[in-house]
N, C-alpha and C positions, 0 to 999 in steps of 0.2 A: 545481383538482383535475384537470379534463379535460386541461389543457396538460401538467402534470407526468406524468400517467398516459400520455398519448400519447407524450411524449418517451421515457419508460422503455420502452414497447412498441416504439418505433422502434429504440432501441439494442439491445434484446434480439433483435429480428428481424435486425439487422445481425450480432450475435454468432452467431446460429444459421446465417445464410448463410455466414459465414466458416468456421465449424466444418464445415459440410457440404462446402464447397469444399476445405478443407484436410484433411478427415478427422479433425478434432478432436472432443473430447467436450464438448458444450455444458454438460452438468451439472457439469463441473469448472471452469467459468469463474466467477469471483467478480466481480460488479459492485458496486463501492463508490460510493455516492452521496456526493459531497464537499459537506458542509453548512456550510462556512465562511460566516459572516454570515447563514445561513438560519434563519428563525424556526421555532419548534416546530410551528406549524400546518402549514407546508409540508413540514417533515420528516415529520410524521405522515401527510400526504397521500402522500408517496413510499413510506413503509412500507406503507400501505394498498394501494399499487399494485404491491407485490411486492418492495420493497427490504428485504433482510435485514442489510445491512452499511452503516454510514455512516462517513465519514472526516472527522476534524477536524484542522486545522493547528495549533491552539493548545490548550494544556492548559486554559486558562480557559474556553474554549467547551465542552469536555467536562464540566468541573465544573458549568457553568451548565445544561447540558441533561441531565445524567446521570440524575437522579431521574425525569424525565418519560419518558425513552427506554429506560432500562436493561432493561426487560422486553419491549421491542418490537423491538430491533435490537442487533446487535453494534457496538461502537465500535472504530475503528482510529485510532491517532495517526499521521498521515501527514506532518506538518510537522516542522521542526527541533525537537529536544527538548533543553532545557537540563538538566544534571545535577541542579540544585537543585529541579527540578519533577517529577522522576521519582516521588517519594513520593506525589504527589497522584493519579496515574493508574495506578499499578502493578497495582492489583487491579480496575481498571475497564475495561481495554481488551483486546480479543481479540488484537490484534497491534500491535506498534510497528514501523513501516516504516522509520524514519529513523536507525538506529544507524550512526554514522560515526566513532567514536573508541573507543579502549580504555577511556578514563576513563568514558565514558557506558555502555559495556557493563558495566563493573565496578559502577557505581552501580545499574544496573538489577538486576544479580545480587544486590547487597547488599540492596536494598529488597524484592526478590522473596523472598529468604530470610527476611527479617524478617516479611513478611506471609504466609509459608508458602504461597506460590504459585510456579508455574513461569511465567516470563515468556516469551512467544513473540515473537521479533524477526525482522526482516529487516535485512540489511546494505545500506545505501544506497551505491550506486556511481555516481560521477560519470564516466560513460564518456567524455564529450566534454571532460573536464577544464576545465569552465567556471569562471572565477573567481567568478561570481555565484551558483553553486550549491554546496550542501553535498554530501558524499559522498566516499568514498575512491577512489583510482585502481584500475583493474582489476588492476594488478600487485600490489596490496597484499592482495588477497582471501585468499590462503592464510594470511598472517600473522594475519588477523582470525579466520579459521576455526579456526586452531590455538589462538589465545588463548581463543576462546569454548569450545572443547572442554574447557578446564580449569575452567570455571565451572559450578557445580552447580545453579543456580537459573534458568538461561536455556536456551531451546531456539531455535537458529537454524533458521528454517523456509524460508529462501530469500533472494532478492535483490530490491532495488528500485532504479529509476532514474527520473530526470526528464530527458527529452530536451530539447534546445534547441527553441525555437519557430521553425518555418519555415512560411511560407505553402504551400510545396510539401512535402507530407507525405513524399514519397519521399526527401527528404534525411535523414530520421531513420532510415530503414530500416537503414543500416549500423550505427548505434548499437545498435539492438535486436538485430541479428544477433550482434554482439560479446558482449552480455550473455547471450543465449541459449546461445551456445557455451560460455561460462564456467559458466553454470548447469548445463549437461549434464556438463561435466568434473567439477564439484564433486559431482555426484550419485553419482559412483563412490566417493567417500570414505566410510570406515567409522568414524564417530564416534558415540558414544552419544547426543549431544544435537544433532546436525547432520542436517538433512533438507532437501533441495532440493525443497520442496513447492510453494511459491508464487513465481512470477516476476511481481512487481508493476511493470508498465510499460504506459504508455498512458493518455492523458487525452483530453479532449473533442476536441482538434485532431488527435490522432494515434493514437487507440486502434485504429482499423481496421488500420493498418500493424503496430502492436504485436501484435495478435492473430494476424495473418498470420505474424509472426516468432516466435510461441510463447508470448506472454504468457498467463497464466491468471488474472490479477487486474488489472482496469482501474479507474481512479479518475476518475469523471465528475461534474463540478459544473455548469458552464454548460450542458452538453448536456441536463441534466435540469431545472435550475431557471431557466435563462436567465441573462442577464448580472447580476452581483452589483451591489448598491447599497451603497456604503460610507458609513457615517456620518462 
């Protein structure tokens, strides 16, 4: 408990410091605790230490943890989402971060309509065009925004990216700059169901740089819970 709480306090203090230095609003930063492979006991410890949002990479882990956590924290789906699994989480998550195809967008819309909910989504952008990562190219964003504007049961609330891993965090700065610039450009568009509210970028290794470049939603796993142990 003490270690998780201490880690969360350290991260929150870093967020406050960066906001003070950059003139940002600390209250508008969302800290998501990434709980992939993390047991319920430690998740509840994090929630007791001030975490209001948790992120899962896999649908099955949301399903396994949902009943125990649903009244304690918001769920975010931050990993790759297959269309055939949308139906399981459509009414369970606050935000789907990883929308990267027209077909997935349409399936989310269909399932949301059937469940009589509005699905909040982010469009995942592969800024660095890495073959090993999901996401669309920056140049495709307008097409996706236009397509989303025609769907009645989804709401695009921003953009997400996963930067390449570098020991030198400064190497990711240009990637975050590019997406923040695009985020700002899209903020001027006037669509009924499009709002550039969340810019989800930054993880344990690079969240400080991401915050400096305008991220308002960071996803931290190892920095809170320590190194994962995989079965």
